[in-house]
C-alpha positions in Angstrom: 0.1 0.0 -0.1 3.0 2.2 0.6 3.9 2.4 -3.1 0.4 3.0 -4.3 -0.1 5.9 -2.1 3.4 7.5 -2.9 4.5 5.9 -6.3 7.3 8.5 -7.1 8.7 9.0 -3.8 8.4 6.3 -1.5 11.4 3.6 -1.3 11.1 0.2 0.5 14.1 -1.9 1.0 13.6 -5.5 2.1 16.3 -7.6 3.6 16.6 -11.4 2.7 19.1 -13.8 4.5 20.7 -15.2 1.2 21.2 -14.3 -2.5 18.7 -16.6 -3.9 16.0 -15.6 -1.8 16.5 -12.0 -2.8 16.8 -12.6 -6.5 13.9 -15.0 -6.1 11.4 -12.9 -4.3 12.3 -9.8 -6.4 11.4 -12.2 -9.5 8.4 -13.1 -8.3 7.0 -9.6 -6.9 8.2 -8.2 -10.5 5.9 -10.7 -12.3 2.8 -10.1 -9.6 3.3 -6.3 -10.4 3.2 -6.8 -14.1 6.9 -6.2 -15.1 8.8 -8.5 -17.2 11.6 -8.8 -14.8 13.5 -7.2 -11.7 15.5 -3.9 -12.9 12.9 -3.1 -15.4 10.4 -1.2 -13.4 9.3 -0.7 -9.7 11.1 -4.0 -8.4 14.7 -4.4 -8.4 17.5 -6.4 -6.1 21.0 -5.8 -5.1 23.4 -8.9 -3.9 26.9 -9.0 -3.9 28.4 -9.1 -7.2 25.0 -8.5 -9.2 22.3 -5.7 -9.2 19.2 -5.1 -11.2 18.0 -1.6 -10.6 16.0 1.0 -12.6 15.7 4.8 -12.4 11.9 3.9 -11.3 12.9 1.3 -8.9 11.2 1.8 -5.5 11.0 -1.9 -4.0 14.6 -3.3 -3.5 15.3 -6.7 -2.2 18.7 -7.1 -1.0 21.0 -9.6 1.2 21.4 -8.4 5.0 25.2 -8.1 4.2 24.4 -5.5 1.6 22.0 -3.5 3.6 24.6 -3.5 6.5 27.3 -2.1 4.0 24.8 0.5 3.0 23.9 1.6 6.6 27.7 2.0 7.5 28.3 4.5 4.6 28.2 8.3 5.5 24.7 9.0 3.2 23.1 5.8 4.3 19.6 7.3 4.7 19.4 9.3 1.7 18.8 6.4 -0.4 16.4 4.7 1.9 
């Protein structure tokens, strides 16, 4: 419901314990939202060594390690 209320400004990051879970769930959610694959619209993922993001990506699935690295950076909360 958050993405429907603020489709241009809301950004949601979902942490998954494994890279297979992050990429698999992102693919499933992208299909359910009517997108071809992650990284082509509002759904994307970031795992170590691979990322599928688009300028319109608002729902990002990532591993806990990627999330921790992002939070340790200086401008961590600007992208969330």
